[in-house]
C-alpha positions in Angstrom: 19.3 -0.3 12.5 15.6 -0.8 11.5 15.8 2.5 9.6 19.0 1.5 7.9 17.5 -1.8 6.8 14.4 -0.1 5.4 16.5 2.5 3.5 18.8 -0.2 2.1 15.8 -2.1 0.7 14.1 1.0 -0.7 14.6 1.6 -4.4 16.2 4.9 -5.2 15.4 5.7 -8.8 15.1 8.5 -11.3 11.6 9.7 -11.9 9.5 12.7 -13.1 6.3 14.2 -12.0 3.5 13.8 -14.5 3.1 17.6 -14.5 6.8 18.2 -15.3 7.7 16.1 -18.3 11.4 16.1 -19.0 12.3 17.2 -15.5 14.1 14.3 -13.7 14.4 13.7 -10.0 16.3 11.1 -8.0 15.0 9.6 -4.8 12.4 7.1 -3.4 8.9 7.2 -4.7 6.3 8.4 -2.2 4.6 4.9 -2.4 7.9 3.2 -1.3 8.6 5.7 1.4 5.1 5.4 2.8 5.2 1.6 2.7 8.6 1.5 4.5 7.9 4.1 7.2 4.2 4.7 7.3 4.7 8.5 7.5 2.9 11.3 5.9 -0.6 12.1 4.8 -0.8 9.7 1.9 1.4 7.8 -0.6 1.4 10.6 -3.2 4.0 12.8 -1.6 6.9 12.8 0.9 6.9 15.5 3.5 10.2 17.3 3.8 10.2 17.0 7.6 9.7 13.2 7.3 12.5 12.8 4.7 14.8 14.9 6.9 13.9 13.0 10.0 14.6 9.6 8.5 17.9 10.9 7.0 19.0 12.3 10.4 18.0 9.0 12.2 20.0 7.1 9.6 23.0 9.3 10.3 22.7 8.7 14.0 22.5 4.9 13.5 25.6 5.0 11.3 27.5 7.0 13.8 26.6 4.6 16.6 27.8 1.7 14.4 31.1 3.4 13.5 32.0 5.1 16.8 33.3 1.8 18.4 35.4 1.1 15.3 36.9 4.6 15.4 37.7 4.2 19.1 39.3 0.8 18.5 41.3 2.2 15.6 42.7 5.0 17.8 43.7 2.4 20.5 45.4 0.3 17.9 47.3 3.3 16.5 48.5 4.2 20.0 49.6 0.6 20.5 51.5 0.6 17.2 53.1 3.9 18.0 54.3 2.4 21.4 55.8 -0.6 19.7 
């Protein structure tokens, strides 16, 4: 849940590298990512492994949140079918 809170608060914007004028990217800035998670060598780049790891951890957290709801929905559907 901590990862989800940090991701929800993180700005996701369009940006360009100074060395690639006119080429647009979408995502967090390295400074925001470093401030939120404290990962990587510095605040000028985001390591692919760190970005993937945070993304995978967020998926796990979302699955943990939704699994009980899916189970409850299946139970309710079975109950409705019985009625």
